[in-house]
Biotite code that builds the C-alpha atoms (Angstrom):
import biotite.structure as struc

atoms = struc.array([
    struc.Atom([119.546, 88.689, -144.828], chain_id="A", res_id=1, res_name="MET", atom_name="CA", element="C"),
    struc.Atom([118.347, 89.633, -148.375], chain_id="A", res_id=2, res_name="SER", atom_name="CA", element="C"),
    struc.Atom([119.293, 93.018, -150.016], chain_id="A", res_id=3, res_name="VAL", atom_name="CA", element="C"),
    struc.Atom([116.473, 95.546, -150.360], chain_id="A", res_id=4, res_name="ARG", atom_name="CA", element="C"),
    struc.Atom([117.622, 96.461, -153.899], chain_id="A", res_id=5, res_name="TYR", atom_name="CA", element="C"),
    struc.Atom([113.663, 98.790, -154.282], chain_id="A", res_id=6, res_name="ASP", atom_name="CA", element="C"),
    struc.Atom([115.109, 100.661, -151.460], chain_id="A", res_id=7, res_name="MET", atom_name="CA", element="C"),
    struc.Atom([118.946, 101.182, -152.935], chain_id="A", res_id=8, res_name="MET", atom_name="CA", element="C"),
    struc.Atom([117.348, 101.481, -156.275], chain_id="A", res_id=9, res_name="VAL", atom_name="CA", element="C"),
    struc.Atom([115.332, 105.066, -154.280], chain_id="A", res_id=10, res_name="MET", atom_name="CA", element="C"),
    struc.Atom([118.294, 105.833, -152.536], chain_id="A", res_id=11, res_name="GLN", atom_name="CA", element="C"),
    struc.Atom([120.727, 105.921, -155.653], chain_id="A", res_id=12, res_name="GLU", atom_name="CA", element="C"),
    struc.Atom([118.104, 107.923, -157.228], chain_id="A", res_id=13, res_name="PHE", atom_name="CA", element="C"),
    struc.Atom([116.661, 109.945, -155.201], chain_id="A", res_id=14, res_name="LEU", atom_name="CA", element="C"),
    struc.Atom([119.568, 111.342, -153.223], chain_id="A", res_id=15, res_name="GLY", atom_name="CA", element="C"),
    struc.Atom([121.544, 111.991, -156.981], chain_id="A", res_id=16, res_name="THR", atom_name="CA", element="C"),
    struc.Atom([118.315, 114.246, -157.326], chain_id="A", res_id=17, res_name="ILE", atom_name="CA", element="C"),
    struc.Atom([118.409, 115.778, -153.804], chain_id="A", res_id=18, res_name="VAL", atom_name="CA", element="C"),
    struc.Atom([122.431, 116.217, -154.548], chain_id="A", res_id=19, res_name="LEU", atom_name="CA", element="C"),
    struc.Atom([122.119, 118.785, -157.188], chain_id="A", res_id=20, res_name="PHE", atom_name="CA", element="C"),
    struc.Atom([118.854, 120.196, -155.556], chain_id="A", res_id=21, res_name="LEU", atom_name="CA", element="C"),
    struc.Atom([121.254, 121.240, -152.824], chain_id="A", res_id=22, res_name="TRP", atom_name="CA", element="C"),
    struc.Atom([124.537, 121.998, -154.811], chain_id="A", res_id=23, res_name="PHE", atom_name="CA", element="C"),
    struc.Atom([123.340, 124.204, -157.563], chain_id="A", res_id=24, res_name="TYR", atom_name="CA", element="C"),
    struc.Atom([121.340, 126.552, -155.431], chain_id="A", res_id=25, res_name="PRO", atom_name="CA", element="C"),
    struc.Atom([124.470, 126.841, -152.811], chain_id="A", res_id=26, res_name="THR", atom_name="CA", element="C"),
    struc.Atom([126.905, 127.128, -155.605], chain_id="A", res_id=27, res_name="SER", atom_name="CA", element="C"),
    struc.Atom([124.624, 129.894, -157.668], chain_id="A", res_id=28, res_name="GLN", atom_name="CA", element="C"),
    struc.Atom([123.344, 131.707, -154.543], chain_id="A", res_id=29, res_name="GLY", atom_name="CA", element="C"),
    struc.Atom([126.319, 134.384, -154.484], chain_id="A", res_id=30, res_name="GLY", atom_name="CA", element="C"),
    struc.Atom([127.730, 133.231, -151.557], chain_id="A", res_id=31, res_name="TYR", atom_name="CA", element="C"),
    struc.Atom([131.699, 133.519, -150.430], chain_id="A", res_id=32, res_name="SER", atom_name="CA", element="C"),
    struc.Atom([133.664, 130.522, -150.980], chain_id="A", res_id=33, res_name="TRP", atom_name="CA", element="C"),
    struc.Atom([133.208, 130.014, -147.368], chain_id="A", res_id=34, res_name="GLN", atom_name="CA", element="C"),
    struc.Atom([129.915, 129.658, -146.663], chain_id="A", res_id=35, res_name="VAL", atom_name="CA", element="C"),
    struc.Atom([129.639, 127.323, -150.237], chain_id="A", res_id=36, res_name="VAL", atom_name="CA", element="C"),
    struc.Atom([132.476, 125.039, -148.375], chain_id="A", res_id=37, res_name="TRP", atom_name="CA", element="C"),
    struc.Atom([130.337, 124.731, -145.042], chain_id="A", res_id=38, res_name="LEU", atom_name="CA", element="C"),
    struc.Atom([127.063, 124.352, -146.392], chain_id="A", res_id=39, res_name="LEU", atom_name="CA", element="C"),
    struc.Atom([128.417, 121.720, -149.315], chain_id="A", res_id=40, res_name="GLN", atom_name="CA", element="C"),
    struc.Atom([130.481, 119.912, -147.182], chain_id="A", res_id=41, res_name="GLY", atom_name="CA", element="C"),
    struc.Atom([127.997, 119.287, -144.154], chain_id="A", res_id=42, res_name="CYS", atom_name="CA", element="C"),
    struc.Atom([125.428, 118.271, -146.840], chain_id="A", res_id=43, res_name="PHE", atom_name="CA", element="C"),
    struc.Atom([127.751, 115.510, -148.100], chain_id="A", res_id=44, res_name="ILE", atom_name="CA", element="C"),
    struc.Atom([127.814, 113.311, -144.631], chain_id="A", res_id=45, res_name="PRO", atom_name="CA", element="C"),
    struc.Atom([124.213, 114.260, -144.080], chain_id="A", res_id=46, res_name="LEU", atom_name="CA", element="C"),
    struc.Atom([123.474, 112.645, -147.049], chain_id="A", res_id=47, res_name="LEU", atom_name="CA", element="C"),
    struc.Atom([125.110, 110.042, -147.367], chain_id="A", res_id=48, res_name="ASP", atom_name="CA", element="C"),
    struc.Atom([123.644, 108.944, -143.417], chain_id="A", res_id=49, res_name="TRP", atom_name="CA", element="C"),
    struc.Atom([120.281, 109.608, -144.606], chain_id="A", res_id=50, res_name="ALA", atom_name="CA", element="C"),
    struc.Atom([120.564, 107.277, -147.682], chain_id="A", res_id=51, res_name="THR", atom_name="CA", element="C"),
    struc.Atom([122.694, 104.392, -145.899], chain_id="A", res_id=52, res_name="ALA", atom_name="CA", element="C"),
    struc.Atom([125.567, 105.483, -147.536], chain_id="A", res_id=53, res_name="GLY", atom_name="CA", element="C"),
    struc.Atom([124.677, 105.480, -151.100], chain_id="A", res_id=54, res_name="ALA", atom_name="CA", element="C"),
    struc.Atom([127.335, 107.228, -152.744], chain_id="A", res_id=55, res_name="GLY", atom_name="CA", element="C"),
    struc.Atom([125.861, 108.797, -156.051], chain_id="A", res_id=56, res_name="PHE", atom_name="CA", element="C"),
    struc.Atom([129.126, 107.731, -157.825], chain_id="A", res_id=57, res_name="ASN", atom_name="CA", element="C"),
    struc.Atom([129.827, 105.109, -160.522], chain_id="A", res_id=58, res_name="PRO", atom_name="CA", element="C"),
    struc.Atom([133.110, 105.597, -160.101], chain_id="A", res_id=59, res_name="ALA", atom_name="CA", element="C"),
    struc.Atom([133.725, 104.655, -156.701], chain_id="A", res_id=60, res_name="ILE", atom_name="CA", element="C"),
    struc.Atom([131.206, 101.618, -157.418], chain_id="A", res_id=61, res_name="ASN", atom_name="CA", element="C"),
    struc.Atom([133.440, 100.727, -159.948], chain_id="A", res_id=62, res_name="LEU", atom_name="CA", element="C"),
    struc.Atom([136.333, 100.504, -157.016], chain_id="A", res_id=63, res_name="ALA", atom_name="CA", element="C"),
    struc.Atom([134.424, 98.718, -153.964], chain_id="A", res_id=64, res_name="PHE", atom_name="CA", element="C"),
    struc.Atom([133.820, 96.087, -156.863], chain_id="A", res_id=65, res_name="TRP", atom_name="CA", element="C"),
    struc.Atom([137.091, 95.831, -157.857], chain_id="A", res_id=66, res_name="LEU", atom_name="CA", element="C"),
    struc.Atom([137.700, 95.676, -153.767], chain_id="A", res_id=67, res_name="SER", atom_name="CA", element="C"),
    struc.Atom([135.651, 92.829, -153.457], chain_id="A", res_id=68, res_name="GLY", atom_name="CA", element="C"),
    struc.Atom([133.047, 94.975, -150.832], chain_id="A", res_id=69, res_name="MET", atom_name="CA", element="C"),
    struc.Atom([130.468, 95.626, -152.996], chain_id="A", res_id=70, res_name="MET", atom_name="CA", element="C"),
    struc.Atom([128.671, 92.946, -155.087], chain_id="A", res_id=71, res_name="PRO", atom_name="CA", element="C"),
    struc.Atom([128.396, 92.507, -158.751], chain_id="A", res_id=72, res_name="THR", atom_name="CA", element="C"),
    struc.Atom([124.466, 93.098, -158.554], chain_id="A", res_id=73, res_name="LYS", atom_name="CA", element="C"),
    struc.Atom([124.957, 95.592, -156.415], chain_id="A", res_id=74, res_name="GLU", atom_name="CA", element="C"),
    struc.Atom([127.127, 97.653, -158.070], chain_id="A", res_id=75, res_name="ALA", atom_name="CA", element="C"),
    struc.Atom([124.904, 97.585, -161.275], chain_id="A", res_id=76, res_name="ILE", atom_name="CA", element="C"),
    struc.Atom([121.935, 98.432, -159.308], chain_id="A", res_id=77, res_name="VAL", atom_name="CA", element="C"),
    struc.Atom([123.554, 101.554, -157.831], chain_id="A", res_id=78, res_name="ARG", atom_name="CA", element="C"),
    struc.Atom([125.114, 103.163, -161.129], chain_id="A", res_id=79, res_name="THR", atom_name="CA", element="C"),
    struc.Atom([122.280, 102.779, -162.849], chain_id="A", res_id=80, res_name="ILE", atom_name="CA", element="C"),
    struc.Atom([120.169, 104.165, -160.095], chain_id="A", res_id=81, res_name="SER", atom_name="CA", element="C"),
    struc.Atom([122.137, 106.658, -159.780], chain_id="A", res_id=82, res_name="CYS", atom_name="CA", element="C"),
    struc.Atom([122.846, 108.135, -163.587], chain_id="A", res_id=83, res_name="VAL", atom_name="CA", element="C"),
    struc.Atom([118.681, 107.554, -164.183], chain_id="A", res_id=84, res_name="ALA", atom_name="CA", element="C"),
    struc.Atom([118.968, 110.219, -161.315], chain_id="A", res_id=85, res_name="GLY", atom_name="CA", element="C"),
    struc.Atom([121.001, 112.317, -163.349], chain_id="A", res_id=86, res_name="SER", atom_name="CA", element="C"),
    struc.Atom([119.463, 112.332, -166.307], chain_id="A", res_id=87, res_name="LEU", atom_name="CA", element="C"),
    struc.Atom([116.540, 114.316, -164.355], chain_id="A", res_id=88, res_name="VAL", atom_name="CA", element="C"),
    struc.Atom([118.086, 116.373, -161.663], chain_id="A", res_id=89, res_name="ALA", atom_name="CA", element="C"),
    struc.Atom([118.693, 119.386, -163.272], chain_id="A", res_id=90, res_name="LEU", atom_name="CA", element="C"),
    struc.Atom([115.388, 119.429, -164.969], chain_id="A", res_id=91, res_name="HIS", atom_name="CA", element="C"),
    struc.Atom([113.807, 118.844, -161.352], chain_id="A", res_id=92, res_name="VAL", atom_name="CA", element="C"),
    struc.Atom([115.830, 121.910, -160.415], chain_id="A", res_id=93, res_name="VAL", atom_name="CA", element="C"),
    struc.Atom([115.147, 124.123, -162.733], chain_id="A", res_id=94, res_name="ASN", atom_name="CA", element="C"),
    struc.Atom([111.257, 123.696, -162.017], chain_id="A", res_id=95, res_name="MET", atom_name="CA", element="C"),
    struc.Atom([111.781, 123.411, -158.654], chain_id="A", res_id=96, res_name="ALA", atom_name="CA", element="C"),
    struc.Atom([114.338, 126.421, -157.953], chain_id="A", res_id=97, res_name="LEU", atom_name="CA", element="C"),
    struc.Atom([114.440, 128.556, -161.661], chain_id="A", res_id=98, res_name="PRO", atom_name="CA", element="C"),
    struc.Atom([116.248, 131.182, -159.966], chain_id="A", res_id=99, res_name="SER", atom_name="CA", element="C"),
    struc.Atom([119.063, 128.986, -159.082], chain_id="A", res_id=100, res_name="SER", atom_name="CA", element="C"),
    struc.Atom([120.125, 128.047, -162.441], chain_id="A", res_id=101, res_name="LEU", atom_name="CA", element="C"),
    struc.Atom([119.170, 130.807, -164.579], chain_id="A", res_id=102, res_name="GLY", atom_name="CA", element="C"),
    struc.Atom([118.160, 128.244, -167.135], chain_id="A", res_id=103, res_name="GLY", atom_name="CA", element="C"),
    struc.Atom([121.453, 126.881, -167.178], chain_id="A", res_id=104, res_name="VAL", atom_name="CA", element="C"),
    struc.Atom([123.512, 124.998, -165.294], chain_id="A", res_id=105, res_name="PRO", atom_name="CA", element="C"),
    struc.Atom([127.205, 125.233, -164.294], chain_id="A", res_id=106, res_name="LEU", atom_name="CA", element="C"),
    struc.Atom([129.725, 124.931, -166.839], chain_id="A", res_id=107, res_name="ASN", atom_name="CA", element="C"),
    struc.Atom([131.713, 122.011, -166.778], chain_id="A", res_id=108, res_name="LEU", atom_name="CA", element="C"),
    struc.Atom([134.221, 123.656, -169.871], chain_id="A", res_id=109, res_name="GLY", atom_name="CA", element="C"),
    struc.Atom([134.459, 123.554, -173.526], chain_id="A", res_id=110, res_name="ASP", atom_name="CA", element="C"),
    struc.Atom([134.836, 119.913, -175.452], chain_id="A", res_id=111, res_name="PRO", atom_name="CA", element="C"),
    struc.Atom([136.691, 122.126, -178.039], chain_id="A", res_id=112, res_name="ASP", atom_name="CA", element="C"),
    struc.Atom([139.225, 123.737, -176.176], chain_id="A", res_id=113, res_name="GLN", atom_name="CA", element="C"),
    struc.Atom([143.086, 122.057, -176.293], chain_id="A", res_id=114, res_name="ALA", atom_name="CA", element="C"),
    struc.Atom([142.918, 122.076, -172.343], chain_id="A", res_id=115, res_name="LEU", atom_name="CA", element="C"),
    struc.Atom([141.608, 118.358, -172.321], chain_id="A", res_id=116, res_name="TRP", atom_name="CA", element="C"),
    struc.Atom([144.551, 116.477, -171.727], chain_id="A", res_id=117, res_name="LYS", atom_name="CA", element="C"),
    struc.Atom([144.823, 118.920, -168.367], chain_id="A", res_id=118, res_name="ASP", atom_name="CA", element="C"),
    struc.Atom([141.227, 118.066, -167.346], chain_id="A", res_id=119, res_name="MET", atom_name="CA", element="C"),
    struc.Atom([141.936, 114.140, -167.630], chain_id="A", res_id=120, res_name="PHE", atom_name="CA", element="C"),
    struc.Atom([144.685, 114.135, -165.583], chain_id="A", res_id=121, res_name="VAL", atom_name="CA", element="C"),
    struc.Atom([143.270, 116.407, -162.981], chain_id="A", res_id=122, res_name="GLN", atom_name="CA", element="C"),
    struc.Atom([140.074, 113.944, -163.042], chain_id="A", res_id=123, res_name="GLU", atom_name="CA", element="C"),
    struc.Atom([141.962, 111.200, -163.020], chain_id="A", res_id=124, res_name="MET", atom_name="CA", element="C"),
    struc.Atom([143.970, 112.801, -159.598], chain_id="A", res_id=125, res_name="GLY", atom_name="CA", element="C"),
    struc.Atom([141.369, 113.977, -158.528], chain_id="A", res_id=126, res_name="ALA", atom_name="CA", element="C"),
    struc.Atom([139.195, 110.756, -158.507], chain_id="A", res_id=127, res_name="THR", atom_name="CA", element="C"),
    struc.Atom([142.178, 108.540, -157.256], chain_id="A", res_id=128, res_name="ALA", atom_name="CA", element="C"),
    struc.Atom([142.649, 111.227, -154.464], chain_id="A", res_id=129, res_name="PHE", atom_name="CA", element="C"),
    struc.Atom([138.540, 110.849, -153.196], chain_id="A", res_id=130, res_name="LEU", atom_name="CA", element="C"),
    struc.Atom([139.103, 107.288, -153.544], chain_id="A", res_id=131, res_name="THR", atom_name="CA", element="C"),
    struc.Atom([141.851, 106.454, -151.423], chain_id="A", res_id=132, res_name="LEU", atom_name="CA", element="C"),
    struc.Atom([140.399, 108.746, -149.064], chain_id="A", res_id=133, res_name="THR", atom_name="CA", element="C"),
    struc.Atom([136.936, 106.998, -148.808], chain_id="A", res_id=134, res_name="ILE", atom_name="CA", element="C"),
    struc.Atom([138.974, 103.860, -148.429], chain_id="A", res_id=135, res_name="PHE", atom_name="CA", element="C"),
    struc.Atom([141.008, 105.584, -145.896], chain_id="A", res_id=136, res_name="TYR", atom_name="CA", element="C"),
    struc.Atom([137.861, 106.422, -144.382], chain_id="A", res_id=137, res_name="MET", atom_name="CA", element="C"),
    struc.Atom([136.449, 103.429, -143.412], chain_id="A", res_id=138, res_name="GLU", atom_name="CA", element="C"),
    struc.Atom([138.217, 102.808, -140.880], chain_id="A", res_id=139, res_name="ALA", atom_name="CA", element="C"),
    struc.Atom([136.866, 105.335, -138.599], chain_id="A", res_id=140, res_name="PHE", atom_name="CA", element="C"),
    struc.Atom([132.909, 104.710, -139.521], chain_id="A", res_id=141, res_name="GLY", atom_name="CA", element="C"),
    struc.Atom([131.074, 107.971, -139.270], chain_id="A", res_id=142, res_name="ASN", atom_name="CA", element="C"),
    struc.Atom([133.596, 109.937, -138.160], chain_id="A", res_id=143, res_name="LYS", atom_name="CA", element="C"),
    struc.Atom([135.405, 109.076, -141.231], chain_id="A", res_id=144, res_name="GLY", atom_name="CA", element="C"),
    struc.Atom([132.313, 110.806, -143.362], chain_id="A", res_id=145, res_name="ILE", atom_name="CA", element="C"),
    struc.Atom([133.290, 114.538, -142.332], chain_id="A", res_id=146, res_name="TRP", atom_name="CA", element="C"),
    struc.Atom([136.986, 114.050, -142.854], chain_id="A", res_id=147, res_name="PHE", atom_name="CA", element="C"),
    struc.Atom([135.519, 112.848, -146.593], chain_id="A", res_id=148, res_name="LEU", atom_name="CA", element="C"),
    struc.Atom([133.766, 115.984, -146.642], chain_id="A", res_id=149, res_name="ALA", atom_name="CA", element="C"),
    struc.Atom([136.626, 117.951, -145.362], chain_id="A", res_id=150, res_name="ALA", atom_name="CA", element="C"),
    struc.Atom([138.566, 116.121, -148.371], chain_id="A", res_id=151, res_name="VAL", atom_name="CA", element="C"),
    struc.Atom([135.910, 116.567, -150.655], chain_id="A", res_id=152, res_name="PHE", atom_name="CA", element="C"),
    struc.Atom([136.096, 120.442, -150.453], chain_id="A", res_id=153, res_name="ARG", atom_name="CA", element="C"),
    struc.Atom([140.232, 120.760, -150.332], chain_id="A", res_id=154, res_name="PHE", atom_name="CA", element="C"),
    struc.Atom([140.300, 118.781, -153.682], chain_id="A", res_id=155, res_name="ILE", atom_name="CA", element="C"),
    struc.Atom([137.552, 121.543, -155.223], chain_id="A", res_id=156, res_name="GLY", atom_name="CA", element="C"),
    struc.Atom([139.354, 124.198, -153.932], chain_id="A", res_id=157, res_name="TYR", atom_name="CA", element="C"),
    struc.Atom([142.695, 123.637, -154.854], chain_id="A", res_id=158, res_name="PHE", atom_name="CA", element="C"),
    struc.Atom([141.890, 121.726, -158.288], chain_id="A", res_id=159, res_name="TRP", atom_name="CA", element="C"),
    struc.Atom([139.177, 123.831, -159.602], chain_id="A", res_id=160, res_name="LYS", atom_name="CA", element="C"),
    struc.Atom([136.431, 121.775, -158.569], chain_id="A", res_id=161, res_name="ASP", atom_name="CA", element="C"),
    struc.Atom([136.908, 118.567, -160.626], chain_id="A", res_id=162, res_name="PRO", atom_name="CA", element="C"),
    struc.Atom([133.842, 116.533, -161.355], chain_id="A", res_id=163, res_name="CYS", atom_name="CA", element="C"),
    struc.Atom([135.218, 113.198, -159.669], chain_id="A", res_id=164, res_name="MET", atom_name="CA", element="C"),
    struc.Atom([131.615, 111.645, -160.876], chain_id="A", res_id=165, res_name="ASN", atom_name="CA", element="C"),
    struc.Atom([130.357, 110.869, -164.325], chain_id="A", res_id=166, res_name="PRO", atom_name="CA", element="C"),
    struc.Atom([126.752, 111.486, -163.347], chain_id="A", res_id=167, res_name="VAL", atom_name="CA", element="C"),
    struc.Atom([127.578, 115.551, -162.839], chain_id="A", res_id=168, res_name="ILE", atom_name="CA", element="C"),
    struc.Atom([128.691, 115.099, -166.491], chain_id="A", res_id=169, res_name="ALA", atom_name="CA", element="C"),
    struc.Atom([126.107, 112.852, -167.676], chain_id="A", res_id=170, res_name="ILE", atom_name="CA", element="C"),
    struc.Atom([123.233, 115.813, -166.105], chain_id="A", res_id=171, res_name="ALA", atom_name="CA", element="C"),
    struc.Atom([125.370, 118.772, -167.683], chain_id="A", res_id=172, res_name="TYR", atom_name="CA", element="C"),
    struc.Atom([125.409, 117.400, -170.770], chain_id="A", res_id=173, res_name="TYR", atom_name="CA", element="C"),
    struc.Atom([121.680, 115.989, -170.998], chain_id="A", res_id=174, res_name="SER", atom_name="CA", element="C"),
    struc.Atom([120.430, 119.152, -169.314], chain_id="A", res_id=175, res_name="TYR", atom_name="CA", element="C"),
    struc.Atom([121.831, 121.545, -171.605], chain_id="A", res_id=176, res_name="THR", atom_name="CA", element="C"),
    struc.Atom([122.491, 119.925, -175.065], chain_id="A", res_id=177, res_name="PHE", atom_name="CA", element="C"),
    struc.Atom([119.887, 116.707, -174.934], chain_id="A", res_id=178, res_name="GLY", atom_name="CA", element="C"),
    struc.Atom([122.052, 113.636, -174.831], chain_id="A", res_id=179, res_name="LEU", atom_name="CA", element="C"),
    struc.Atom([121.204, 112.766, -178.609], chain_id="A", res_id=180, res_name="HIS", atom_name="CA", element="C"),
    struc.Atom([121.934, 115.738, -180.180], chain_id="A", res_id=181, res_name="THR", atom_name="CA", element="C"),
    struc.Atom([125.914, 115.394, -178.892], chain_id="A", res_id=182, res_name="LEU", atom_name="CA", element="C"),
    struc.Atom([128.679, 115.394, -182.409], chain_id="A", res_id=183, res_name="ASP", atom_name="CA", element="C"),
    struc.Atom([131.396, 113.069, -181.667], chain_id="A", res_id=184, res_name="ASN", atom_name="CA", element="C"),
    struc.Atom([133.618, 115.720, -180.819], chain_id="A", res_id=185, res_name="THR", atom_name="CA", element="C"),
    struc.Atom([131.374, 115.906, -177.925], chain_id="A", res_id=186, res_name="THR", atom_name="CA", element="C"),
    struc.Atom([131.043, 112.745, -177.110], chain_id="A", res_id=187, res_name="VAL", atom_name="CA", element="C"),
    struc.Atom([134.687, 111.897, -176.715], chain_id="A", res_id=188, res_name="ARG", atom_name="CA", element="C"),
    struc.Atom([135.322, 114.685, -174.674], chain_id="A", res_id=189, res_name="PHE", atom_name="CA", element="C"),
    struc.Atom([132.690, 113.453, -172.470], chain_id="A", res_id=190, res_name="LEU", atom_name="CA", element="C"),
    struc.Atom([133.625, 109.750, -172.822], chain_id="A", res_id=191, res_name="MET", atom_name="CA", element="C"),
    struc.Atom([137.241, 110.789, -171.799], chain_id="A", res_id=192, res_name="VAL", atom_name="CA", element="C"),
    struc.Atom([137.788, 113.509, -170.014], chain_id="A", res_id=193, res_name="VAL", atom_name="CA", element="C"),
    struc.Atom([134.082, 112.454, -167.392], chain_id="A", res_id=194, res_name="TYR", atom_name="CA", element="C"),
    struc.Atom([134.061, 108.472, -167.653], chain_id="A", res_id=195, res_name="PHE", atom_name="CA", element="C"),
    struc.Atom([137.488, 107.044, -168.580], chain_id="A", res_id=196, res_name="LEU", atom_name="CA", element="C"),
    struc.Atom([139.894, 109.287, -166.499], chain_id="A", res_id=197, res_name="ALA", atom_name="CA", element="C"),
    struc.Atom([137.117, 108.804, -162.989], chain_id="A", res_id=198, res_name="PRO", atom_name="CA", element="C"),
    struc.Atom([137.421, 105.262, -163.609], chain_id="A", res_id=199, res_name="ALA", atom_name="CA", element="C"),
    struc.Atom([141.050, 104.549, -164.267], chain_id="A", res_id=200, res_name="LEU", atom_name="CA", element="C"),
    struc.Atom([141.769, 106.792, -161.181], chain_id="A", res_id=201, res_name="GLY", atom_name="CA", element="C"),
    struc.Atom([139.327, 105.004, -158.894], chain_id="A", res_id=202, res_name="ALA", atom_name="CA", element="C"),
    struc.Atom([140.921, 101.848, -160.260], chain_id="A", res_id=203, res_name="SER", atom_name="CA", element="C"),
    struc.Atom([144.399, 102.487, -159.769], chain_id="A", res_id=204, res_name="ALA", atom_name="CA", element="C"),
    struc.Atom([144.036, 103.399, -156.460], chain_id="A", res_id=205, res_name="VAL", atom_name="CA", element="C"),
    struc.Atom([141.624, 100.209, -155.686], chain_id="A", res_id=206, res_name="THR", atom_name="CA", element="C"),
    struc.Atom([143.928, 97.835, -157.135], chain_id="A", res_id=207, res_name="LEU", atom_name="CA", element="C"),
    struc.Atom([147.401, 98.894, -155.596], chain_id="A", res_id=208, res_name="THR", atom_name="CA", element="C"),
    struc.Atom([145.466, 99.409, -152.191], chain_id="A", res_id=209, res_name="VAL", atom_name="CA", element="C"),
    struc.Atom([144.269, 95.766, -152.543], chain_id="A", res_id=210, res_name="LYS", atom_name="CA", element="C"),
    struc.Atom([147.692, 94.198, -153.895], chain_id="A", res_id=211, res_name="TYR", atom_name="CA", element="C"),
    struc.Atom([149.645, 96.291, -150.674], chain_id="A", res_id=212, res_name="VAL", atom_name="CA", element="C"),
    struc.Atom([146.598, 94.920, -148.658], chain_id="A", res_id=213, res_name="THR", atom_name="CA", element="C"),
    struc.Atom([146.706, 91.592, -149.980], chain_id="A", res_id=214, res_name="ASP", atom_name="CA", element="C"),
    struc.Atom([150.607, 90.993, -149.847], chain_id="A", res_id=215, res_name="SER", atom_name="CA", element="C"),
    struc.Atom([150.220, 92.596, -145.811], chain_id="A", res_id=216, res_name="SER", atom_name="CA", element="C"),
    struc.Atom([147.831, 89.635, -145.406], chain_id="A", res_id=217, res_name="LYS", atom_name="CA", element="C"),
    struc.Atom([149.918, 87.108, -146.982], chain_id="A", res_id=218, res_name="SER", atom_name="CA", element="C"),
    struc.Atom([153.211, 88.093, -145.140], chain_id="A", res_id=219, res_name="GLN", atom_name="CA", element="C"),
    struc.Atom([151.091, 87.772, -142.049], chain_id="A", res_id=220, res_name="GLN", atom_name="CA", element="C"),
    struc.Atom([149.915, 84.089, -142.519], chain_id="A", res_id=221, res_name="GLN", atom_name="CA", element="C"),
    struc.Atom([153.840, 83.257, -143.569], chain_id="A", res_id=222, res_name="GLN", atom_name="CA", element="C"),
    struc.Atom([155.022, 84.819, -140.178], chain_id="A", res_id=223, res_name="GLN", atom_name="CA", element="C"),
    struc.Atom([152.438, 83.237, -138.042], chain_id="A", res_id=224, res_name="GLN", atom_name="CA", element="C"),
    struc.Atom([152.677, 79.449, -140.089], chain_id="A", res_id=225, res_name="GLN", atom_name="CA", element="C"),
    struc.Atom([156.689, 80.184, -139.535], chain_id="A", res_id=226, res_name="GLN", atom_name="CA", element="C"),
    struc.Atom([156.108, 80.688, -135.547], chain_id="A", res_id=227, res_name="HIS", atom_name="CA", element="C"),
    struc.Atom([153.865, 77.595, -135.536], chain_id="A", res_id=228, res_name="VAL", atom_name="CA", element="C"),
    struc.Atom([156.404, 75.570, -137.410], chain_id="A", res_id=229, res_name="LYS", atom_name="CA", element="C"),
    struc.Atom([159.598, 76.873, -134.756], chain_id="A", res_id=230, res_name="GLU", atom_name="CA", element="C"),
    struc.Atom([156.922, 76.126, -131.514], chain_id="A", res_id=231, res_name="LYS", atom_name="CA", element="C"),
    struc.Atom([156.443, 72.707, -133.044], chain_id="A", res_id=232, res_name="GLY", atom_name="CA", element="C"),
    struc.Atom([160.075, 71.910, -133.665], chain_id="A", res_id=233, res_name="GLU", atom_name="CA", element="C"),
])
């Protein structure tokens, strides 16, 4: 079966824009946190279903690639597509729903603040938890998507809404400042906190799960071989 990369590009690119079109108005609409949780939590599985499993997250693409569940070309295409979507997402939101942003999107944090180490740990830990949830979700099929939505909102509540996704940071900085205007301090902050931390969190969980899974399979194979050998004797 041939892979439709054109469809994959459209799913990731347009899906990323739609994600921002929904999340920013609901976050800025003055709703209670319960309503925001419900609106955003239900939207995640619906968008995932509508786009045939597009993730809109380079960190998760990295995790699936490391696990062997996503081919290299697909991981690259999906990542480039969602990054491209993030570069225009908030501009689209501001044109379509200007009152939802008020000209400025949600603040991701001051790059000069001394809390970058705490933010690094938060992003890495939250992404690791999200990645583990996604792998665990695979066993549940479509029902697991709702489990993912619940965990996503759980992380957001207790960890003060970490990004867990580089495209959110790309969208914020490209819209607010313009990526070409960023100074070295801001670039380092962006790369370390919002790129490196999620990548490390996703990679650590993926490699750990892969090691445990491979070890379990190896033990089962050895036991089967031993059983066959004993029967032969």
